[in-house]
N, C-alpha and C positions, 0 to 999 in steps of 0.2 A: 364664722362660728367656731373658729379654732379654739379649743380649750373648753368648750361648753359640754355639759353632761346631757346625754340623751336618755331621758327617763324610760323610754320604751326599751332601749338596749339593756339598761340595768335590770328591768323587769324580766326580759327574755333570759338574761344570764342567771338571775335568781331562780327562775322556773327550771332552767336547764340543770342547775345544781341540785335542785329538789328532786327532779325526775330521776337523775342519775343516782342519787342517794336512795331513793325508793327501790330502784332496780337492784342496787347493790344489797340492800337489806333483804329483799326477796331472795336473791341468789344465795346469800349467807344462810337464810332460814332453810332453804331447800337443801343445801349442803349439810346443815346441822341435822335435819330430819333424816337425810340419807345416811349420815354417820350413825345415828341412833338405830336405823334399820339394819345395820351390821349386827347388832346385838339383839334385836327384837324380831322373832320369827314372823314372817308374813308381811313385814313392812318393807316395801321394795326400794332398796338402796339406789339402784341404777336409775329407776324412774325419777327419783328426786334429783339425781345428778343431771339427768337430761333436762329437767325443768330449770336447773340452775344455769345451764349453759347460755340460753338467750338472755337471761338476766345479766350475766357477767358481760356478754357481748355488748350490752347497752350501757354498762357502767364501769367495767374494769377489764380492759384487755389483758392485763397481767393475770388476773384470777381465771379468766377464760383460758388462757394459754396453760396455766397451771393444771386446770382440770383436764384439758385435752391431752396434756403430756403425763398425767398421773399414771404410774405403772399399773395400777389395778383397774381404774375406771376409764382411762384414756382410750385404749383400743376399742372398747364397745361404744364409747361416745363418738369417736371418730367414724366408726363404721356406720352408726346411725345417721350422723350428720352428712356424711359424704354419699352414702348409698341407700339409706333407709333400710339397712341390713342388720340382722341380729345373729351373733355367733351361735353355732349349734349348741354349745354348752350352756349358753345363757337361755336358749329356748327350753332346754331340758330342765334347767333349774327353775325357770318361771313356771312351767307346767307342773312340775313336782310340788312346787310351793302352793300352787292353786289347789292341787289335789289334797295336799296336807291341810290347807285351810278349810276346804270343804269337809274333810273328815272331822276336824275339830269342831266346826260349826254344827255338823250333824250330831256328833257325840254329846256336845254340851247344851245345845239349844233344843234338840229333839223336835225339829219342826214338823208340821203336818206335811202331807204328800205334795200339796200345791207349792209350798215354799221350797221343799226339797227339790222338786222338779224345776221350778223357776230359777233357783240359784244355780243348780247344776247346768241348766241350759245357758245361763249367762256366762258361767265360767267356761263351758265348752265352746261357746262362740269365740271368746278371747283366746283360748288355747289354739283353735283352728287359725285364727288371725295371726297369732305368733308364729305358728309353724309354716304358714304360707309366706312369711316375710323371707326375702332372700338372705343368704349367708354372705358375709363379706367376701369380696373377690380374692383377697389375700389368703383366706381360709379354704378356698376351693382347690 
């Protein structure tokens, strides 16, 4: 059967290209939203970069390497990937951002006490979770 075309192999290749393209598109979308987050208060830039990493790992090793070596985002992304750690400064910024977001929510929405307490408890839970994460070994 030398020289014959295997339809199953062609189909697998086509699906592989499609899946990689979808992962790439998702990664680019996350990076785009993360870049917008630089300029929009309360939109978490690093979180979207963290979401982009596995997308690029499945689609573009070059873009994954670029993100991991980026001077601004790379150190935090590498700390999370390698140690599930969050740098101290990032912890403080995240929690201050949540406090600011809650203050804006409370000032503009004027929620009832049940919503106020519920949202505050939700944010407090995540603040505690963030502060309980280890700090990167290099930063200790």
